[in-house]
N, C-alpha and C positions, 0 to 999 in steps of 0.2 A: 568296270572301274568304279570304285566307291565314290560317294559324294565328297568324302574327305580328300581323296586324291584329286578329284576334279577341282575342288576349291583351291588346294595348295598349288597345283600346277597352272592354274589360271590367274593367280594373283599378279597384279601390277601395282607396286607400292611406291609412292613418292618419298624421296629421302633428300637430305642435305639442301634445304631451301636457301636461296640467296635472292633478296629483293633488289631490284634495280635502284640506282640513286634517285630517280624521279618517282619511284613507288608504283610504276605502272606495269611492271612485268616481274616474273619470278623465274629465275633459273633453278633447275632442280635435277636430281638424278632419279630416273625411273628404274626401279628394280623389277625384273621379271625372271622367269625360270627357264633355263636351258635344260630341258629334260634329258636330252641325249647325252650331254656332257656332265649331268648331275651338278650343275653349278648355277650361278645367277648371272644374268646380264644386267649391267648397270650402265645406262646410257644418258648422256646429257640431253635435257629437254627444256622447253620453255612454255610457260602458260601466262597469258595476259590477264590482267585484272578484270577486263570487260568481256573475256571470252574463255570459258572453261576448257577449251580444246587443248590437249597436250600436244605440242609440236616437237618432234625429234630434231636435234641440232647436229648429231653425229651418227655414225654407223658403228661406233665402238661398242665393246662389251664390258669394259672395265674402266669407265669414267668415274671421276671423283672430285670433290672439293671445288665446286664452282665459285667464282668470284667475279663481280662486275668490275672491269677495268675502266669502263666509261659507260655512258648511257646506252651504248649500242654494241659493246664488245665484252665478251665473257672469257675469263681465263679458267682453265681446269687442268687436272692431272689425268693422265691415262696410264693404266697398268697393263697394257697388252704385252705381247712377248718381249722379253728383255727388260732393261731397267726402266724405272718410272720416267715419263716424259711430261713436259709442261707445254700446254697448247693455249692458243686463243682462237676464238671463233666469233663471227658476226652474229648478232641476235636473230638473223634470218636463217642461220645455218650454213652460210656461205663464207668463203675466204678464211679457211682455217689455216693457222700458222703454227709451226713448231718453234717454241721459244727456247727450250733447253732440254737436255737429258740429265737426270740426276743419277750418278753412279753408285747409289746406295739403296739398300732395302729400307723402306720408310714405314714407320708405325703410324704416326699422326703428323699432320702438316697444317700450317697456318700461313696464309698470305700476309705480307705486310700491307699497310694502308694504301700505298701507291702502286702495288702490284709488280714491283721490280725485284723483290726477294721473297723467298719462302723460308720458314723455319720448320724443322721436322725433328722427330726423334728417331733414333736408329741404334742398333746394336753392332754396327759395322766398324766400330773404331777400336776393337781389341779389348773391350772391357768385360768380356764374358757375358753374363746374363744382364749386366748393367747397361743402362742406356746412355746415349749422348744426345745433347740438344745442339743442333747444327743449324747455321744460317747459310743459305745458298743464294748467291747473286745470279739472277737469271741473265744478266747482260754479259758478265765476264766469265761465269762458270766457276768462280772461286767459292770455297767453303771456309767457314769459320766455326770452330767448335766453341760453343758458349759454356757448356757444362758437361762433365762426364763423371762416371763412377757411381751413379746411384739411379734408382728408379725415377723417371720423370713423369709427373702427372700432367694436368692441364696447363696450358701456357698461352700467352698472348703478347702482342706487340704494343709498344707505346705509339701514340698518334704521330710522333716525329720519326718513328722507326729506329731510334737510337738505343732503346732499351727493350728488354723482354722480361716479363714476370712469369715464374713457373712454380709449380708445386712439387715438393720432394720430401722424402723422409728426413727428419731433423733430429740429430742426437748422435751419440757415439756409434750406434749400429745403423748403417744406412739401409739395412734390409728390414728393420722393424717398421711396421706400418701404423702403429698406434699413435705416434706423434708425427704429424706432417706440418710443414710450414710453407709460406710463400717466400720465394727467393727472387731477388732482383739482380739482373746482370746487364752489362753493356753488350750491344750487338757487334761491336768491333773486336770482341774477345779480350779486351784489356781489363785487368783486374779480376778479382775473385767475385763470384756471386755472393751477396749478403742477404741475410734473413730480415724480413719485415713483418710486422703484425705479431699476433700471438706466437710465442715460442714453445708453448706446452699444449697446443690444441690439435685439432684434426681438421686441417684445411683441405678442401676438395677442389676448389677452382679459384683462379685469380684473373682479373682483367683490369686494364687501365680505364680510369674515368675519361670522359671525352675531352677534358681540359688537359690531360696528361700530367696533372699535378698531384694525382692521388691514384690509389689502386683499390679496387673493390674486391673483397674476398668472399667466398662462400664456404661455410664450414662452421666449426665450433671453436670457441677459445679454450675448451677443455676436451677431455676424451670420454665424457659421460654420454650415455644415450640421451637423445632428445632432439629437438628441432635444430636443423642447420640454419644459420643466420647469415645475413649480409652484413659485412663489416667493412669499414673504410679506413685506410691508412693514408694520412695526408703527409706529403713529404716535408711540408713546412712546420709540422707539429710533432708531437711525441705520442707514442702508443697507437691506439686504434679506437674507432667509434663504432658501436653496434647500431646499424640503421633499422633493424627490424625487431627491436626488443619487444615492442608491443604487438607484434604480428604473430599470433599463436598458430603458425603453420611452418612447415619445413621448406625452406627455399631450395628449389631444384635448379632449373635453368635460370640464368640471369644475363641480361644484356644492358649495356649502357646506351643512352640516347645519342642523337647526332651531335656533331661538334657545336658547342655553345649551349647545349642543353644539360640540365641537371637531372633529367629523367632516368629512371631505371625501369626496365621491363623485367618482372619477376614471374616465374612460373612456379606454382606450388599446388600440391594436391589439397583439395577442399571437398570433403564429403565423398571421397572416392575419385572424383574428376581432377585431372591436372588442368588448372585454370590460369588465366593471365591476370596479373595485378600490376598496378603502377605505383612506384614509390619514387624516391629521389635521393641523390647524393647530398642534398641540402637537409636531409632528415625528415622530410614531410611524410605523413602517414601513408601507409600502403592501402590502396583501395582496389576494389574489383574493377577490371576493365570490361565494361558491358555487363548485361544480364547473363545468367547461366546459359551459355551457348549450346550445351549438349554435345560437346566434343572433348576429347582427351588430347592435350598437347604433348607431342613427342619431341620434336626438335624445333629450335627457334633460330631465325636468321639474325644477322646484324641489322641495324636500323637503316632505313632510307634517309635521305637528307631532310625529309619533313616528318620523320618520326613514325613511319609505318614499319611493321615487322611481318615477315612471312613465317608461318609455322606449319609443319606437317602434323596432322591430327588423325585420330580414328574416331568413328561415330557409331551409333547404334545400327547404322545402315551400311557402313563402309569400313573396310580394314585400313584404308588410307585415303586422305584427302588433303587439301591445302586450305588454310585460313589466313586472312589478313587481319592483323591487330593494329588499330589506328589510335595512337595516343591523343591526337588532336580532337577527334570526334568521340572517342571513348567506345567505339564500336568494334565488335569482333565479327567478321564476315566470312562465312564458309563459301568457298568458290564452287564446290560441287563438281570437281573435275571428273571427266569421264576417263576411267582407267581400264575399262574392259568392254568387250563387245556386249551391247545390251541384250542380244539374243542368247549369249552364252552365260550371262550373269546368273549366279545362283542366289535365289531369295534367302534372306537371313532371318533367323529368329532373334528378336530384340530382347535384351535383358530389361526386366521391369523392376523399378526400385521397390524396396520393401524395408520395413523396420520391425524389430521385435522388442517387446518389453520383457525383461527378464525378472526372475523372482526377487532379486536384490534391488530392483528399480532402475537398473541400467537400461539404456536404449542402444541396440546394436543395429547397424545399417548394412544393407546388402542388396543383392539383386536375385531375381528368380527368372529363369529362362524356361518357358514351356510353350507347347504348341497350341494348347486349348485349355482355357481356364475352367471349363465345365467338365473336362474328362476326369474320371475317378479311377482309383486303383493303379496309379502310375508308379513305376519304380523311380526312386530318388537317388541322384548322385550329389553328394556334398563335396564340392571342389574347393580346396584350401590354397590360398595364395602364399607366395614366398616372402622372404624378408628376414625377420617378421615384420619389418617396417615398410612393407609394400601395401597395396590395396587393390581390390577389384573396382572397376568403374562400370558405367552403363554402356560402354562401347564394346563392339565385337573385337576380338583379338586374334590375329593370325597364329599365335603360338598355341591356341587352345581350340583347334578346329574340331576335335572330337566332341566338344560340347554341342556344336551345331548338329553333328550326325546323330548323337544320342537323343537329342530332342526330336529330331526327325523320326526316330524310331519309337517315340512315345515316352521317353524319359522326361523327368523334371530335373533341372540342374539348379542348385542353389549356391550362390557365391556370397560368402559371409565375411564382412570386415570386422573381425573380432578384436579384442584388446590387443594392442601392439601395432595395429594398422595405422598407416600414415593418413593425415588429412582430417583428423578430429581433435587436434590439440596435443600438446606435449604430455599432459597427464595421461591421456588415453594411450599415446604411443609408448609410454613407459609402463604400461599396465602389465607387461610380461617381464619386467626387469627382475632377474634372479628367479624367474618362475616360468621358463619356457614350457609350453604345453600344458600348464596347470590351469591358470585362470581362463585363458582363451579356449582350452579344451572343454572346460565346464560350460562355457557360453555356447559352443557349437552343439553340445549334447542337449542343452535346454532348447535351442532353436529347432533341432530335429524333433524333439517332443512336441513343440508347438505346431509344427507343420503336420505331423501325424494327427494331432487333435483337431486341427482345422479341416481335415478331410482332403480327399483327392490323392493322397499318398498311400501306397501299400506298405504297411509297417514291416512286412516280411521281405521287402525288396529295397533295402537301403544300402547304398555303397558309398565309399569315400575314396577320394584321390587328392593328390597334392604333389607339388614339385618344390625342391630345395627346402626352405623352412616348412612349406606346406607338406612335403614328404615326411619331415620330422614329426609334424603334428599328426599326420596319419598314423605313424608308428606309435606315438604316445596315446592316441585315442584307442588303438587296438588293445592296449594293455589295460584299458579302463572300462571298455564296453564291448559286449559280444553280440550286439544286434546286427552287425553289418554282414551282408551276404558276400561281399568281396571288397578288396582294397587294392589300391595301386600307389606305391610310394616311389617317386622319382627323385634322383639327385639328393637322396635323403641322408639323415644322420640317425645314429642310435646311441652314440657314446660321446657326450659333450666334453668329458675330460680328455678323451682321445683327440677331439677336434682342436681344443686349445693347445695341446702339447705337440701337435703335428702341423698345424696350419700356419701359413705365412702371416695370417691375420690373427693368430692366437692371442697375442698380447692385447690387441685392441678389443677382441671379443670378450676376453676374460674381464677386462676392466669396465667396458661400456655396457655389457649385457648381463654379466653374472655377479659383478661386485667383488671379484677375487679369483685367485687361481685354485686349481684342484687341490693342491696341498693345503690351502688355507681353509677351504670349505668343502671337504670331500663329501659330506652327507648331502649337501645341496646339489652337487653335481650328480650324485647317485640317484637322488629322488627325481630329478628332471630327465635322466637318461632312460629311454625305453628299454635298453638292453638289460637294465636291472630287473625289469618286470616282464621279460619276454615270456616267461612260463604261463602268463595269463592269456596269451593270444591264441585264438581259435580260428580267426577269419582267414579264408583263402587270400593270399597276398601276392601281388605282382611287384617285384622289386626291379626297377630299371635305372640304369646309370650309364653315363658316358665313360668310355674306356680310358680317356685321358683326363677325367675329372680327378682332382687331387684327393677327393674323399671316397674313391672307389672301394677302399678297404672297409669303410663303414657299411656299404651295401652288401659286400660279401659277408661280413660278420653277422649282419641282421638276417640275411637269407640263411646262413648256416645255422644260426640259433633257431630260426623258425622251423626249418626242415628237420633238424635233429629233435625238435619237440613234437614231431608228427603233424605239424601244420602244413596244409597244402600250400606250397610256395613255388614261385618261378622266379629265376633271376635272368634278366635280359640285359646284356652289356652291349651298348651301341658302339660299333667299331669307329675308332678315330674321332670320337665325340668328346668335347669338353663339357664343363658345367653349363655353359650357355647354349648348348646345341638346340634346345627347343625353341630358342629365339633366333639364333644366328647360324645354326648348323646347315649342312647341305640339304637340298630338297629331299634326297632319299632318306636321310637321317630323320628329318621332321615327319615325313610321310610314314616312316616305319613306326614311330612312337605313337602318332595319332591313330593309325590303323590298329596297332597293338592294344591300345586302350579300349577302342570300340569293340574289338573282338573279345577282350578279357571280360568286360562287363556284360557283353551279350551272352557269353558262355556261362556266366555265373548268375544270371537272372533267370529264374524259372520261366518256362515258356508261358506266354499269355497271349490271348487273341487280341491283336491290335492292328491297326492300319497305319501305314506311314503317313506322317503329316507334312504339310507345307505351310510356310508363313502366310498369313492372311494379308 
């Protein structure tokens, strides 16, 4: 069994944290792998702030969405055989009770503040692909359809449970995703939902402020590329107020403080890391919460009564952990929960931060993963992130286990946050506007040159890989440079005009990323699209794609163009996989692609005498 497989099947990752009202315990869902059934076990667990031991509260395999109903009782959903059921359990794991069974398939669910109702989205109300937003009374079993007939995004309850705010496409065509807005509706089903806040923007999430008199939105008031903002809509006033106008970072997760507080907990990527910041609905400036804690925030709980939050995180040492963010003390504390048998734990190679100064004076940030800084003649893998407005951090990531295995085999892996990456300000993020693969591609090539000049890298053994936008950038680089011994492009694109004309997000991408439609600026699309320049490619290329990914035709076209041009190419279609499969696919899908990448680069790197390395 390869170390990649051992890593994957041994993972135990915390998800969906919920901090207790008194801030002393965290309910969470622990995800592990059921290898025999090729699926995941998700089980309700508890960890106390003063003890990092994870305690299982149920014996289920499909638990979800924990919420504290009191200081000692937790509600959760179970998706075992049959329809979803709602349960409660004591924080000691005893006295479990069935509260209700919901006779619908559920996509997303939110508890109301007092735990007597849940709201959920479903396609079970006869609207085809469209969703309905439904409120379910756990006491009576009655349902109320709040909104139907369009895609439903994020949603949340008012503190008094009388209203729900949700995100939905806004305009004449409910299936266009370039303009989205916040909608406000009554939970008793009376009246029509009405739009609040910007009506020509791109709203991603909406939540009520703790006083119930306003709503906080995450998104943009327009559809241009750039930082997402926190905006407030006050019911007593007109229009909206931008709360993070001076905060040159893109707001990701956002939570309001406890009742009576004007605090906002904001998560934003800063220099690669997703960090915690505190702001306020009163407009006070956003500030870092704690010093750089060295972890990447993934999910954020609601607040405890005293202003603590629980977060799932990843670190340089762990694929999953829990942190407590305390607004009163300003501290971020990593619990260091034990998620695996110490004797079976696999030591990890830690990414080391690095910066590169380019010829034009720009500074580019990233990480290098290597086993031994004194070793010379190492093969180099340049791994490119997606987005383009994502970024690498210094934490290990379970989606990219092949990086760890290749480093163990003597490779150096470099992770570059080139122009377009999130976490370095809006100007940097917009550095690829109308120029996908051009400016950032040049930066990547300059960094490779620098790493070769600095020594330790074998210039004859440089490979490149990437997924999603990273796969597109791989394709673009192959049309510009012939130094690579091998390449792997996953979930990639080769024809941007085709993307815009066939994607459900085509309108948004055309306006926010390219500045126009293919008919308006055909030469720009042609210049950016690798398929235009495919005759320049000579590098052996692995093209891999999910069978159910909407852009599979792009992978087939790129592979066909490469192979017809006598380039050594392989096409691997992962059965039943969608675009997100490297993150959320079945264990066998994820194991297949990690193993595939290790074998592909091993096959195309000329044999060299080396010994396998272990982390120090």
